[in-house]
N, C-alpha and C positions, 0 to 999 in steps of 0.2 A: 633820558628822553623816553625810551621804552616803546615797545610795540612795533608792529608792522606799519610801515608808512604807506598809507593808501590815499592820502590827500595831496593836492598840488596847490602851491601858492606861487603866483607870478607877480613880478613887480617891474615897473619901468623906472629907470633912473638915468641920471646924467652921466657923462663920461668920467668926470672927476670922482663921483661916488663909486662907480664901477672899478676905477683904478685903485681907489683906497681899499675897497673890499678885497680886490685881488691881492694887493700887497699884504694886508692884514692876514688873510687866510694863508698865504704862503709863509708868513712869519710863524704862524701857529701849526704849519704842516697839516692843514685840513682843507677840504674842498671849499669852494666859495659857497656852495649850497649848505654845507654843515656850519660854516661860519655865520651865514645869514640866518639860518634856522635858530642857532643858539642866541644870537643877538636879539632876534625878534621875540623868542620865548622869554628871555630874561627881561626885556622891556615890558612885555605883556604881563608877566608875573608881578613886576613892581607896580604897574598901574592897578591891577586887580587887588593887590595887597593893600594899597593905599586907599582904595575905595571905601573901606570901612573905618578909616582912621581920620580923626580930625586933628589937624596940627594947629597949635596956638602958642603964643609966647607964655612964659611963666606968669607974667602980670595978668594976662587975660584969663588964664586958668584960675589964678587965685581970686580974681574978681568974680568969676562964675561960681566958684565954690562958696565964697562968702554970700553971694546972692541966694544960693540954695539953703543957707542956714536961716534966712529970714522968712518967717511964716507970712504967707499972703492971707488977707482977709477973704474967706470964701464961705459965706453962709450956706450955699448949695452943698458944698462938700461936707460941712458940719451936719446938715440935715441927713445926708446919705449915711454918714458915720453912725447916726442914731438909729437907723433902721435895724430890724432884727437880722442876726447873722444866719446865713444858710449853712455855712460850714462851722462846725465847732471843734474845739481841740479836746 
């Protein structure tokens, strides 16, 4: 986790959730605060990590890749490709 903790996060919850957090933190021999912090951090990391990932079935992926192999008719793009190049190799 790292660093000095200078921020505070408060949460309201129901009695059952509080009891469950208390039991789980006791089983792990950590404070409720440490348990909740790790659970929240882990959940947030999963959400952020998946934000840049697109999940799809193998069939959908194969159809997408096949569609990318088929050239679209694009006269505008062909015109642009015929323009003089600014960058040369």
